[in-house]
C-alpha positions as CSV (number, residue, x, y, z in Angstrom):
1,X,181.3,-112.4,-31.6
2,X,181.2,-109.4,-33.8
3,X,181.0,-106.2,-34.3
4,X,177.0,-105.2,-33.6
5,X,176.2,-108.0,-31.6
6,X,174.7,-107.3,-28.7
7,X,177.3,-108.8,-25.9
8,X,176.9,-108.9,-21.9
9,X,179.7,-109.0,-19.1
10,X,180.3,-109.2,-15.7
11,X,182.9,-106.4,-14.2
12,X,184.9,-107.3,-11.1
13,X,183.0,-104.8,-9.5
14,X,179.6,-107.0,-9.9
15,X,178.0,-104.8,-12.4
16,X,176.6,-106.5,-15.1
17,X,176.9,-105.1,-18.2
18,X,175.3,-105.2,-22.1
19,X,176.0,-103.5,-25.1
20,X,176.6,-103.0,-28.8
21,X,179.9,-104.8,-29.3
22,X,181.9,-101.6,-31.2
23,X,185.6,-103.3,-31.2
24,X,187.5,-106.0,-29.3
25,X,191.0,-105.8,-28.7
26,X,193.5,-108.3,-26.3
27,X,193.5,-105.7,-23.4
28,X,189.7,-103.8,-24.2
29,X,186.4,-104.0,-25.4
30,X,184.7,-101.2,-26.8
31,X,180.6,-101.1,-26.2
32,X,178.2,-98.8,-27.9
33,X,175.5,-97.2,-25.4
34,X,176.1,-99.4,-22.9
35,X,173.3,-100.1,-20.2
36,X,173.9,-101.9,-16.7
37,X,171.7,-105.0,-15.8
38,X,169.7,-104.8,-13.0
39,X,167.5,-106.6,-10.8
40,X,164.0,-105.1,-10.2
41,X,161.7,-105.6,-7.1
42,X,159.2,-107.7,-9.1
43,X,162.4,-110.4,-9.7
44,X,162.7,-109.4,-13.1
45,X,165.7,-108.0,-14.9
46,X,165.6,-104.3,-16.0
47,X,168.5,-101.7,-18.0
48,X,169.8,-98.4,-16.2
49,X,172.4,-95.9,-17.8
50,X,176.0,-97.7,-17.2
51,X,177.0,-93.9,-16.4
52,X,175.2,-91.0,-16.0
53,X,177.7,-88.6,-16.7
54,X,178.7,-88.8,-20.1
55,X,176.7,-89.3,-23.4
56,X,174.7,-92.9,-23.6
57,X,176.1,-92.9,-27.3
58,X,179.1,-92.3,-26.7
59,X,181.1,-95.8,-27.0
60,X,182.5,-96.9,-23.9
61,X,185.8,-98.7,-23.6
62,X,186.7,-101.4,-20.6
63,X,189.5,-103.0,-19.6
64,X,189.6,-107.0,-20.2
65,X,191.9,-106.9,-16.3
66,X,188.5,-105.5,-15.2
67,X,186.3,-108.0,-16.5
68,X,185.6,-111.5,-14.7
69,X,183.1,-112.8,-17.0
70,X,182.7,-111.8,-20.8
71,X,182.0,-110.3,-22.7
72,X,179.4,-113.4,-23.9
73,X,176.0,-113.1,-26.2
74,X,173.5,-111.6,-24.4
75,X,170.3,-113.7,-24.0
76,X,167.8,-113.0,-26.3
77,X,165.2,-111.5,-24.0
78,X,167.6,-109.0,-23.2
79,X,168.5,-108.0,-26.3
80,X,164.9,-107.6,-27.4
81,X,164.2,-105.2,-23.9
82,X,167.9,-103.7,-24.4
83,X,166.8,-102.7,-28.1
84,X,163.3,-101.9,-26.7
85,X,164.8,-99.2,-23.8
86,X,164.9,-95.4,-25.1
87,X,169.0,-93.9,-25.2
88,X,168.3,-89.9,-23.9
89,X,170.0,-88.1,-26.7
90,X,173.3,-85.6,-26.6
């Protein structure tokens, strides 16, 4: 994986996150425009803001100790949905 790839990871809490990879170290990853993957009532996957209290445009750092699975390349249909979703401006 490289900078600007759209990646997914499952946090220890069970939350699945998708975002644009900014940087990755041995201990953390930084995602730009991170979003939460949710299962909608029609059993389709949807996306919602990961954190409502911060700008969606600011990179978010996630400790690798809080990641259960990933980061891994996101499925193409989720990448397309992620790219389609409007992000609120600051």
